[in-house]
C-alpha positions in Angstrom: -12.3 13.6 17.4 -9.6 10.9 17.2 -11.1 7.5 17.7 -10.1 3.9 17.0 -12.3 3.9 13.9 -10.5 7.0 12.4 -7.2 5.2 13.0 -8.5 2.1 11.2 -9.9 4.1 8.4 -6.7 6.1 7.9 -4.7 2.9 7.8 -7.1 1.4 5.3 -6.8 4.5 3.1 -3.0 4.3 3.2 -3.1 0.6 2.2 -5.4 1.4 -0.6 -3.0 4.1 -1.8 0.0 1.7 -1.7 -2.0 -1.0 -3.6 -2.9 1.3 -6.5 0.6 2.5 -7.2 1.6 1.4 -10.6 5.3 0.8 -11.1 5.6 1.6 -14.8 3.3 4.6 -14.8 4.0 6.3 -11.5 7.0 4.9 -9.7 9.3 4.7 -12.7 9.0 8.5 -13.2 10.9 8.9 -9.9 13.4 6.1 -10.5 11.6 3.7 -8.3 10.6 1.2 -11.0 11.1 -2.6 -11.1 14.8 -2.3 -12.1 15.7 0.2 -9.4 15.4 -2.2 -6.6 17.8 -4.9 -7.9 21.3 -5.1 -6.5 23.8 -7.8 -7.0 25.6 -7.6 -3.7 25.7 -5.8 -0.4 23.1 -4.8 2.0 19.9 -3.4 0.5 19.4 0.3 0.9 16.4 1.9 2.5 14.9 2.6 -1.0 15.3 -1.0 -2.0 13.6 -2.1 1.2 10.7 0.3 0.7 10.2 -0.9 -2.9 10.2 -4.5 -1.6 7.6 -3.5 1.1 5.4 -1.9 -1.5 5.5 -5.0 -3.8 4.8 -7.3 -0.8 1.8 -5.2 0.3 0.4 -5.2 -3.2 0.8 -9.0 -3.4 -0.4 -10.0 0.0 -3.1 -7.4 0.8 -5.0 -7.2 -2.5 -7.8 -9.7 -1.7 -8.2 -9.0 2.0 -8.3 -5.3 1.2 -11.3 -5.8 -1.0 -13.3 -7.3 1.9 -12.0 -4.6 4.3 -13.2 -1.9 2.0 -16.6 -3.5 1.7 -16.9 -3.7 5.5 -15.8 -0.1 5.8 -18.4 1.0 3.2 -21.2 -0.9 4.9 -20.2 0.5 8.3 -20.2 4.0 7.0 -23.6 3.5 5.3 -25.2 2.1 8.5 -23.6 4.3 11.1 -22.8 7.5 9.2 
């Protein structure tokens, strides 16, 4: 059954996945490391924008994500 809770839980899991990506260990293997997203001129490509989005999410969402995970765990423990 598709409910609002499953949508929130899926987005929380996706945010967790983005936050644990390690640039040197995982993303650099595919050419998506720190040096891949730096251009000197011109409009940024879709790859550069996606790398910037990943870095921004990791920077901004790290602390709130801890509390959201705690709330989700408590909610799952209480309501099943």
